[in-house]
Each structure stands twice: as C-alpha cells, then as structure tokens.
N, C-alpha and C positions, 0 to 999 in steps of 0.2 A: 281578220274579218273581211268579208267581201263588201264592195261598195254597192254593187247591185246584184240581186239574186232572184232569178225569174225561174219558177217552178211550174211546170205543166200548165202554161197559160192558154186558156181557150176564151174566145170571145165570139158569142153569136149576136147577129142582128136579124131577128126574125128567122126565117129559113136559110139565112146566109151565115156561114162560119167564117170569120175573118182570120181567127187564129185557132190552130188544131193541136194544141198541147205543146207550146215551144218552152225550152228550157235552156238558159245560159247564166254565166256568172261573169261579172267584171270586177276587177280588183282597183284598189285605190291608185290614182295617177295613170291609169290606162286610157287610151283612146279606142273605144270599140265601135266598129261600124256595123250598121244594119243596111245591106243592099238587097235589092230585088225589084222586080218590075212594078208597075203601078198595080195597086190592088193586093199586093203581096202580104200586107199586114204590118208594114213597117210603122206607119203613122199610129195605127192602133195601139201597137206596143209602146210607142213613146207617150201616148196619151194615158195609157194606163199607169205607166211609171210617173208621169206628172200628176196623178191623182184626178184627172179630168173625167175619166170614165172608169167603170168597175168591170173586172173580168167576170165572166160567166161561170169560169171554174179556174182553179189553179190559184197561185199566189205570188206576189212580188215584194221584195223588201229593199229598201235603200238604207245602208248602214244599219241593218238588223230590224229596221222599222217596217211594220206591215203597211203598205200603201192604201189598203182598204180600211183597215181598223184604226190607223193613226195618221190620216192624210194631213192634218194640220202640222204635226210633228215632221212629217216628210217634207212639206212645203218650205219649212224653215231650212233645209239642207240643200234645196235644188233651185235651179233656174230652168225655164222651158222656153225655147224660141221655136215656135211654129213656122212652117214655110211661108205662110203668108201674114206674118206679124205687122201690125199697124202702129202707128203712133198718133199723138194728137196734133192735127195739122195746124191748130192755132198757137201751138207752143213752138218756140225755138229749140233746136237740138240741145243746147244747154239747159233750157228749162225743163225739158223732158227728162234729162238725165238727173237733173236735181230733184224731180218729182219722184222718180224711181228710188234714188237714194234715201229720200225722206220715207218712203214706204218701208224700206228696210231699216230705217232707223240709223242711217250712216251720214257722214259728214261730206264736206266739200272736197276733201282729198280724194275721195272715191269718185266724185264727179270729175275732177281734173284727169283721174286715171281713165275713166271712160271717154273723155275727149280725146286723150292720146291714142286709145285703142282705135277710135273711130277714124282717126286721120282725116277729119273733115276740116281742120284748119280754121279759117275765118268763116266758112260755111255753118259752123256751129252755132252762130248767132242768128241764122236765117230761119224763117218758119219752116217746119218740117213739110208743110203743104207744098212747098216749092221744090222739095228735094227729088232727085230721080230716084228710080228703084234701087240702083246700086247705092247710093247715098243713104237711103232709109235702111238698107240691109246692114251697112256699116254701123249705123246708130244702133240697130237692134242687137247686133253681136256685142257691141260696146256695152249695152245695157245689161246683156246676160252675164258678162264676164267681170264687169267692175265690182260687182257684189261679192266676188270670190266664193262661190257656192261649193259644197262639197261634191256635188253632181251636176254637171251641166248637160241638159238634153237638148240636142240642137237638130232641127229638121231642115236639111238643105242649107247648112250655114252660109254658104258662098253663092247662093242662088241670086242671079242678077249682077254679080260682080264681074269686072273686067279681069283679065289675067293677072296684072299687077296686084290688084287689091286682094283677089282670091289667094295669091300666093302669101301676101302678108297676114291675112286672117289665119290661114293654116299655120303660119309661124307663130302667130299669138297663142293658138290652141295648143300646140306643141310646147311652148314655153310655159303656160299655166299648168299644163299637166306635169311637166318636168320639175319646176321650180316650187309650184305651190301645191302639188299633189292633187289637183283637181281631176275628178273622173269625168270623161266625156262619153256620151252615147250619141253618136252621129248617124244620121241617115242621109245618104247621098245617092243620086243617079250617076254622078261622075267617078267612073272607075279609076281613072288616074289619081283623082283626089284622094280616094280610099285607100289606093295602093301607097300613096306617100304619107297619108296622115295616120292610118289606124294601125294600132299594134295588133289587135285581133279583129275578126269580123265574123258575122253570120249572115249566110246568104239565105234569104227567105223567099219562098215561092208557094203561092196558094195557101198561106198560113202555116207552112211547114219549114223548118230549118233543113235545108238540103245539104249545107256544108258549114262547117265552123272551124276556125283556128287561126294561127298566125299567117299572115299573107303569104310569106315565103314558103312556108310549110305547104299550104294549100296548093300553090302553084307547081310545087315539086311533086306532090301527091298526084295530081291530075295532069302532070306533064304539059302545063299551059305556059305560055310565054308571058302573059299578063292576065289581070282580072276580066278584062273584056272577053278574052277567048275563054277563060273559066265560066264566066257568066253564061255565054251562049251555049256551052256544053251542057250545063246543069239545069238551065231554065228552059222549060219547053212551053 
C-alpha cells in the first residue's frame, strides 16, 4: 500500500489555479521532496494532505484514507509542521512538549525523546518566548517527530537553523524513515538539502509537476551536475 497517493489534484482560489492536476505516490519509509519556486503550489499540496484545506478537484489518500471524506482518521496518522509554526511563548520548551504529548495521549517517555531530538539542553526549561528562531524550529521539529506519526508533513523543516543543527535534523529525519518507517513529505528551497535528504522528489512550477523521480536519475536524465542546475533549466 502507498503511504500517500495524490490523484489529479487541483485547487482554485477564485480565478487563480494553484494546482493544475498533480499526481504522485509516496511509499512507506520514503522521504519525498516537493521543490519549486514561491507560489508553485508546494504549500497548497501540503495543506491538502494535512486536511487543512479541500481540493477543488481530484483526491488524496494517506494510507488508503481519503483526506476529504475522513479527515479525522487521517489526522491520527500524520503530523504537520508549517514553515511559520509557533509555540506558546509563556510555556517552557518542556511544558510545550508535555502539552503536545497529552494531546496525543502519550507519556513522559515521548517528551524525553522530544527533548533529545530538539538538542536544546538546559534551554528546554526556558520560556519559548525567549527562544531564537532556530531554537523554536528545533522545538517544532521535535514536536512533529516525537509522536512517531505514520506520515510527517514538513514545510521547510530546517528553516532558520544553522548548518550544524540543519545537518543534525536531516539526520534525525533519515533515521526515523529508516528505523521506524515514517514517511516524510518535505518541502524545501534548499537544493542541497533536498539532494541529500530525499529519496524521490517532484519539481513543481505553476501548479504542475515538471519533473519527478529519484534524485540521481533526474540528474542523469537532464545531464545536470546538481539539483540547482536542474531547477534553473526546468523552471521558467
């Protein structure tokens, strides 16, 4: 069974069409990348999969469950991390993770795993309102992964992180995919990150998938040295 199955997905906002019939499949334990310029349709796709908005046409399934017809069932299988995710500034990092664990009906061992993922050390007991952007992002990634979802939907997961912490978070994502079979849908503007992190990717431009496949295969097909070169060739 596929982990994520998107079929002819279209989304209209008035006279503007954000998605023009995209189709792709992702299998359990894969890290699948959505790349493209601003306004290409990446975030719209993620929000549909996260059951936050409905498509105008087409369908999407998470482990065989329709995101439109059974959104509550889908939400039990996923976590969604938007690019500008926030936290409760008057809670400490530890208190925030405990709140999330409680929402999922999980215990302190999950909180401890979240603390480890975040790498915040003693700062975990400081109020999140005092955190830098990078610290907040690390806390949010920890929140998304500690609950061990079937599918993790991450919009720019390493946004705001320095190189060391970005490499660390990418390693955590790969480990969760490999060891726990978590499926990841990742959107990123960082071509090097996508090249390192993703098993497969879809390059989206103006609501259409213009290239899809395994990273190495795409580079060979288009005779490109790297994804940045491929990106500049295909996106106009």
